[in-house]
SEFI-809788 format. One line per 5 residues: number of its first residue (from 0); their letters; for each residue z, y, x of C-alpha. Coordinates in Angstrom, 3 decimals, decimal comma. Example, Ala and Ser with C-alpha at 12.3 -4.5 7.8 and 13.67 -1.06 7.14 Angstrom:
0) AS) 7,800 -4,500 12,300  7,140 -1,060 13,670
END
This chain:
0) MKFIS) 3,170 20,176 -10,320  6,419 18,305 -10,956  7,183 14,618 -10,468  9,543 12,546 -12,612  11,266 9,189 -12,230
5) TRGQT) 10,077 6,180 -14,218  13,718 5,672 -15,261  14,199 9,234 -16,499  17,691 9,875 -15,176  17,058 12,266 -12,308
10) PALGF) 15,683 15,835 -12,238  11,972 16,461 -11,724  10,957 17,404 -8,170  8,095 19,181 -6,461  5,674 17,223 -4,275
15) SDAVA) 7,418 17,709 -0,925  10,848 16,809 -2,282  9,480 13,752 -4,101  7,842 12,594 -0,857  10,994 13,197 1,186
20) TGLAP) 13,147 11,385 -1,392  10,876 8,348 -1,729  12,867 6,196 -4,167  14,358 8,237 -7,019  18,188 8,398 -7,081
25) DGGLY) 18,245 6,503 -10,401  16,344 3,614 -8,800  13,030 4,583 -10,376  9,699 5,587 -8,845  8,197 9,061 -8,954
30) LPETL) 5,027 9,799 -10,919  3,256 13,053 -11,862  4,760 14,570 -14,993  1,213 14,698 -16,342  -1,951 13,223 -14,875
35) PDFSG) -4,704 15,759 -14,102  -8,225 15,299 -15,475  -10,897 15,244 -12,758  -13,798 14,348 -15,041  -15,175 17,890 -14,961
40) KLTSF) -14,983 18,113 -11,153  -16,818 14,946 -10,157  -20,167 16,669 -9,648  -18,574 19,203 -7,290  -17,135 16,325 -5,218
45) EGLGY) -20,581 14,913 -4,426  -21,386 14,945 -0,722  -17,923 15,914 0,538  -16,665 14,268 3,717  -13,612 12,066 3,448
50) AELCF) -11,013 14,580 4,655  -12,404 17,375 2,489  -12,483 15,099 -0,583  -8,881 14,127 0,159  -7,938 17,810 0,316
55) EFLRV) -9,650 18,654 -2,974  -7,867 15,740 -4,647  -4,371 16,184 -3,186  -4,224 19,954 -3,559  -3,815 19,390 -7,313
60) FATDI) -0,571 17,507 -6,630  0,814 19,165 -3,470  1,100 22,598 -5,038  4,147 23,520 -2,947  2,239 23,264 0,354
65) PPETL) -0,035 26,214 1,279  -3,682 25,089 0,938  -4,638 25,752 4,561  -1,553 23,912 5,790  -2,388 20,961 3,568
70) RALIN) -5,992 20,963 4,785  -4,844 20,952 8,416  -2,417 18,057 7,801  -5,139 16,027 6,083  -7,745 16,767 8,766
75) ASYTK) -5,317 15,635 11,463  -4,611 12,414 9,551  -8,171 11,086 9,769  -8,993 11,746 13,413  -8,024 8,241 14,599
80) FSDPA) -10,478 6,292 12,429  -13,223 4,561 14,378  -15,961 4,741 11,725  -17,348 8,222 10,977  -17,465 7,361 7,268
85) IAPLK) -13,684 6,632 7,423  -14,061 4,161 4,524  -17,631 2,788 4,741  -19,086 1,165 1,618  -21,388 -1,685 2,663
90) PLGKN) -23,806 -3,569 0,366  -23,714 -7,359 0,717  -26,045 -8,407 -2,089  -27,008 -7,700 -5,673  -24,087 -6,070 -7,488
95) LYVLE) -21,831 -6,688 -4,474  -20,325 -4,216 -2,037  -17,437 -4,315 0,400  -15,290 -1,217 0,953  -14,013 -1,405 4,526
100) LFHGP) -10,535 0,057 4,818  -9,602 -1,228 8,277  -11,025 1,357 10,673  -7,728 3,201 11,185  -5,398 2,845 14,180
105) TLAFK) -3,643 -0,331 12,933  -6,773 -1,898 11,403  -5,471 -2,071 7,814  -5,808 -0,044 4,615  -2,225 1,212 4,932
110) DFALQ) -3,411 3,687 7,593  -5,080 5,855 4,931  -1,747 6,842 3,436  0,614 6,405 6,360  -1,246 8,564 8,863
115) LLGNL) -0,947 11,338 6,261  2,652 10,521 5,348  3,672 10,682 9,007  2,173 14,166 9,271  3,852 15,251 6,014
120) YAHQC) 7,225 14,090 7,352  6,726 15,907 10,668  5,703 19,061 8,792  8,808 18,916 6,631  11,050 18,468 9,677
125) QVRGQ) 9,508 21,541 11,269  9,598 23,737 8,162  13,102 22,763 7,058  14,647 22,436 10,506  15,981 18,981 9,640
130) TINVL) 15,606 15,474 10,987  14,540 12,527 8,828  15,168 8,790 9,028  12,464 6,644 7,492  13,230 3,149 6,191
135) GATSG) 10,719 0,575 5,024  10,161 -3,139 4,513  6,893 -4,882 5,262  5,137 -8,169 4,693  2,769 -7,361 7,545
140) DTGAA) 0,545 -4,282 7,590  2,747 -1,541 6,095  5,204 -1,681 8,972  2,614 -1,258 11,680  0,844 1,557 9,834
145) AIHGL) 4,110 3,377 9,107  5,231 3,078 12,709  1,929 4,390 14,036  2,079 7,282 11,591  5,397 8,403 13,101
150) LGKPG) 5,057 7,382 16,767  6,861 9,968 18,877  7,046 12,513 16,041  9,941 14,886 16,858  12,900 14,821 14,490
155) TAIFI) 12,071 11,389 13,100  13,258 7,807 13,452  11,693 4,846 11,668  13,351 1,543 10,772  11,073 -1,256 9,561
160) LYPDG) 12,378 -4,550 8,152  10,104 -7,575 8,290  10,559 -11,328 7,658  10,900 -12,984 11,049  8,212 -15,623 11,603
165) RVSPL) 6,363 -14,721 8,387  3,932 -12,108 9,659  1,000 -12,838 11,936  1,690 -12,661 15,703  -0,588 -9,636 16,091
170) QERQM) 0,990 -7,857 13,116  4,369 -8,338 14,795  3,075 -7,015 18,113  1,753 -3,871 16,415  5,329 -3,161 15,298
175) TCTGA) 7,281 -4,318 18,331  5,151 -3,304 21,338  4,883 0,469 20,859  7,398 1,497 23,516  8,365 4,485 21,337
180) ENVFA) 12,030 5,475 21,342  12,030 6,500 17,667  10,781 3,088 16,421  13,048 0,192 15,414  11,491 -3,083 14,285
185) LAVDG) 14,126 -5,152 12,450  13,415 -8,876 12,136  15,337 -10,442 9,237  15,794 -14,009 8,091  14,216 -14,864 4,743
190) TFDDA) 11,286 -13,306 2,883  9,825 -9,861 2,360  11,485 -9,797 -1,066  14,886 -10,341 0,578  14,249 -7,373 2,860
195) QTALK) 12,967 -5,207 0,001  15,987 -6,015 -2,178  18,404 -5,053 0,598  16,415 -1,877 1,291  16,668 -0,773 -2,348
200) EVFGD) 20,436 -1,288 -2,290  20,691 0,911 0,801  18,733 3,620 -0,999  21,115 3,207 -3,937  24,008 4,297 -1,707
205) QAFRT) 23,621 8,029 -2,368  26,274 9,171 0,118  24,698 7,193 2,985  21,218 8,218 1,943  22,080 11,914 1,871
210) RHRLS) 24,060 11,848 5,125  21,154 10,395 7,069  18,320 12,136 5,173  16,826 8,741 4,405  13,269 8,459 3,077
215) AVNSI) 11,195 5,484 1,940  7,889 4,667 3,593  6,916 1,717 1,380  4,381 2,145 -1,398  7,323 3,100 -3,596
220) NLARV) 6,680 6,520 -1,982  4,486 8,584 -4,283  2,379 10,006 -1,424  1,230 6,485 -0,532  -0,305 5,871 -3,942
225) LAQCV) -1,905 9,312 -4,284  -3,508 9,147 -0,826  -4,998 5,742 -1,664  -6,673 7,122 -4,799  -9,117 8,961 -2,544
230) YYLQA) -11,007 5,978 -1,122  -11,668 4,704 -4,650  -13,048 8,116 -5,543  -15,243 8,282 -2,454  -16,588 4,761 -3,019
235) WLKLP) -17,388 5,547 -6,660  -19,230 8,711 -5,606  -21,299 6,758 -3,060  -22,669 4,378 -5,687  -26,045 5,035 -7,307
240) ASERG) -25,487 6,918 -10,564  -26,872 3,942 -12,506  -24,055 1,675 -11,207  -21,044 3,949 -11,553  -20,262 3,107 -15,184
245) NVEFV) -20,233 -0,648 -14,566  -18,137 -0,945 -11,426  -15,172 -3,273 -11,005  -12,958 -2,868 -7,961  -11,632 -6,197 -6,677
250) VPTGN) -8,334 -5,605 -4,908  -6,355 -8,109 -2,810  -2,776 -7,125 -3,582  0,793 -8,346 -3,502  2,870 -5,225 -4,123
255) FGNVL) 0,490 -3,727 -6,737  0,363 -0,346 -4,980  -3,257 -0,519 -3,836  -4,722 -1,483 -7,202  -2,397 0,931 -9,015
260) AGWML) -3,955 3,809 -7,062  -7,407 2,941 -8,382  -6,145 2,436 -11,927  -4,398 5,823 -11,892  -7,638 7,438 -10,722
265) QKMGV) -9,345 5,871 -13,735  -6,693 7,499 -15,949  -7,546 10,820 -14,293  -11,049 10,771 -15,736  -13,116 8,741 -13,246
270) PIRGF) -15,109 6,253 -15,371  -14,354 2,997 -13,560  -14,925 -0,039 -15,778  -12,159 -2,288 -14,476  -10,005 -3,799 -11,758
275) RVATN) -9,551 -7,368 -10,570  -6,119 -8,165 -9,100  -6,792 -10,770 -6,394  -3,670 -12,717 -5,403  -3,031 -15,523 -2,950
280) QNDIL) -0,909 -18,555 -3,836  2,081 -16,244 -4,415  0,616 -15,371 -7,760  3,176 -13,482 -9,857  0,582 -10,822 -10,735
285) HRLFT) -2,059 -13,403 -11,654  0,441 -15,142 -13,926  1,426 -11,812 -15,468  -2,120 -10,779 -16,363  -2,872 -14,294 -17,588
290) TGEYR) 0,250 -14,970 -19,678  1,981 -11,621 -20,228  5,115 -12,920 -18,510  6,487 -11,369 -15,305  8,486 -14,181 -13,676
295) VGDVH) 9,667 -14,607 -10,083  8,803 -17,828 -8,297  9,424 -19,083 -4,784  7,564 -17,387 -1,935  5,324 -19,802 -0,039
300) PSLAP) 4,045 -18,708 3,397  0,264 -18,416 3,330  -2,818 -17,573 5,368  -2,681 -14,102 3,772  0,893 -13,141 4,742
305) SMDIQ) 0,782 -9,504 3,635  0,566 -10,792 0,048  3,496 -13,218 0,324  5,453 -11,259 -2,275  6,989 -12,079 -5,650
310) VASNF) 8,562 -8,790 -6,736  5,715 -6,242 -6,910  7,706 -3,027 -6,689  4,844 -0,755 -7,789  4,523 -2,641 -11,050
315) ERFIW) 7,277 -0,401 -12,448  4,846 2,512 -12,422  2,375 0,524 -14,535  5,191 -0,460 -16,914  6,011 3,219 -17,445
320) FAVGR) 2,483 3,867 -18,665  2,274 0,576 -20,583  5,415 1,300 -22,660  4,222 4,773 -23,648  5,980 6,659 -20,841
325) DATKV) 9,331 5,709 -22,340  11,933 5,709 -19,549  14,503 3,943 -21,754  12,132 1,005 -22,235  11,408 0,945 -18,497
330) RTVMD) 15,126 0,665 -17,768  15,403 -2,205 -20,264  12,498 -4,095 -18,681  13,745 -3,623 -15,130  17,348 -4,504 -16,007
335) TFKRT) 16,260 -7,705 -17,754  14,021 -8,632 -14,844  16,786 -7,983 -12,312  19,288 -10,109 -14,258  17,041 -13,012 -15,227
340) GAYKF) 14,076 -12,916 -12,850  11,670 -12,736 -15,780  10,409 -10,511 -18,582  8,077 -11,488 -21,409  6,045 -8,562 -22,700
345) ENFNR) 5,351 -8,405 -26,415  1,677 -7,656 -27,089  1,115 -7,070 -23,380  -1,657 -4,521 -22,802  -3,722 -5,682 -19,824
350) DTFSA) -5,780 -2,513 -20,107  -8,768 -2,883 -17,753  -7,160 -5,481 -15,471  -8,145 -9,077 -14,825  -6,748 -11,364 -12,130
355) SRTSD) -7,510 -14,308 -9,872  -5,480 -16,692 -7,690  -6,622 -18,146 -4,352  -4,997 -21,044 -2,511  -4,934 -21,395 1,268
360) AEIAS) -7,634 -24,074 1,123  -9,833 -21,746 -0,919  -9,250 -18,854 1,500  -10,663 -20,884 4,372  -13,681 -22,034 2,352
365) IITRV) -14,371 -18,509 1,091  -14,364 -17,112 4,640  -16,911 -19,793 5,520  -19,061 -19,132 2,436  -19,097 -15,329 2,807
370) HREHG) -20,104 -15,662 6,448  -22,849 -18,174 5,612  -24,287 -16,257 2,635  -23,890 -12,661 3,829  -23,308 -12,811 7,585
375) YVCDP) -20,018 -11,022 6,959  -16,617 -11,887 8,453  -13,677 -11,167 6,175  -9,969 -11,505 6,837  -7,830 -13,910 4,738
380) HTACG) -6,622 -11,203 2,344  -10,101 -9,854 1,699  -11,300 -13,443 1,150  -9,117 -13,590 -1,972  -11,271 -10,810 -3,418
385) FKDLS) -14,451 -12,893 -3,243  -13,224 -15,440 -5,802  -14,449 -15,370 -9,423  -16,528 -12,191 -9,185  -17,968 -10,928 -12,466
390) PDRVN) -21,749 -11,540 -12,462  -22,372 -8,809 -15,039  -20,554 -6,072 -13,132  -21,024 -4,132 -9,900  -18,289 -5,602 -7,698
395) IVLAT) -16,640 -3,622 -4,915  -14,331 -5,869 -2,885  -11,727 -3,957 -0,905  -11,595 -5,209 2,705  -7,944 -4,522 3,392
400) ASPAK) -7,580 -5,630 7,033  -9,667 -6,387 10,094  -10,401 -10,073 10,663  -9,339 -9,493 14,286  -5,718 -9,464 13,092
405) FPDTI) -6,033 -13,117 12,033  -8,097 -14,748 14,789  -6,757 -18,300 14,356  -7,676 -18,478 10,671  -11,139 -17,041 11,284
410) QRAIG) -11,801 -19,332 14,228  -10,904 -22,427 12,205  -13,135 -21,308 9,331  -16,335 -20,236 11,119  -15,891 -21,123 14,793
415) LEPTH) -15,744 -17,497 15,912  -12,670 -15,655 17,167  -12,829 -11,946 16,288  -11,199 -9,537 18,718  -10,385 -5,840 18,921
420) PSLEA) -9,524 -3,869 22,087  -6,349 -2,354 20,630  -5,024 -5,789 19,720  -5,956 -7,339 23,056  -4,026 -4,595 24,844
425) LKAKP) -0,860 -5,505 22,922  -0,780 -9,043 24,300  0,409 -7,855 27,704  3,211 -5,652 26,350  6,827 -6,777 25,846
430) IVKHR) 8,093 -7,400 22,333  11,120 -5,282 21,408  12,718 -6,287 18,115  16,202 -6,363 16,655  17,378 -9,381 14,679
435) IKATP) 19,653 -8,473 11,787  20,693 -10,001 8,480  18,849 -8,922 5,341  21,992 -7,358 3,879  22,731 -3,738 2,972
440) DAIRA) 25,796 -3,687 5,242  23,841 -4,879 8,286  21,064 -2,353 7,675  23,500 0,514 7,156  25,374 -0,345 10,355
445) FIEAR) 22,169 -0,432 12,385  20,943 2,902 11,029  24,383 4,489 11,441  24,275 3,760 15,159  20,747 5,021 15,773
450) AV) 19,813 7,659 13,162  18,551 11,026 14,327
END
């Protein structure tokens, strides 16, 4: 299978090269040239364990990796999850489930893709006899998951930008207390969007990118999105047959990558009825699906910091589908948005999406309500998913992070302070971070001095 850029100005690549490249040289994002149809295979997927289901799904895309090698890489990627179900689907009430995605090593849904991506990178280094330098920006959970996917992997170095003072203290410790020599946590002034903008400019420097074999670890990397498709598929398969045609996945999201994975699975023949985009007070996606206008606003720090984003980089992939897979139109949309900070879609096709917005005050009250009504403790991001549920649909709320990562918010809401042994152990370790400016020059200089 080949993968093409949403902007249509770079050659198609195989899976491994698309993963290693990350962001396409023309500034676009890679997508499969054609989406496969899994509708005829769903019965054969029944009863498969998580790793085996992941293999059966990804083998359709990773056609340049020998099947047994791919199976071994996938099996190794899911050995550090604490729940045997990997992604347990738990009923909370009538027409209400929660899909727990926080049982990986960094207690967030990003582990599903980044444990695998780390193994794919290490495999490529071994096969090609080359080193690789991985660069990413994070609003909280991506950085920790990416770092833990590459901890100590030979031939790799990882550089993660994050907004200083705008991630939770425990999220920061997960990035800065590893003690690994190949990990560099870069604290920048400003917002996640500032870091992401600078990162994209660094990737646009083709000479620098090639010299240091630079790869992107953010959800702009195709492997991230494809790996996340699998937990939607497994959850759908776990539902009673009578509920599968009426399910709506409710997805807390800021960068649009998580919900895009489910939507793409729907386009591959899995009959999911719809998706609810659950935003916090930084609500660019809610405004988009409500008004048809994609317009940047100010970023306001919130109780759900991983969603404190205005520029949802994965939205470009949805645009490519929405404009009829026309790369010229994609370039027009993205150029207008870059120049003006806004784009108004004519006859915007919301497809099967709806959206909600949750303020900080509502997050706290929702945590309280969900605990009172269901005896369930949810983190601030997951709380956004419990707003405005559709009473006539089977709702699956994605629990994207462990409440133990946000103990202060939970304690204020319900009087309990959740803990986790891995997080408690971090509190005694020294923080090692590097303060730099969120500029392409500063990032290039730092990488130049430390790249492998």
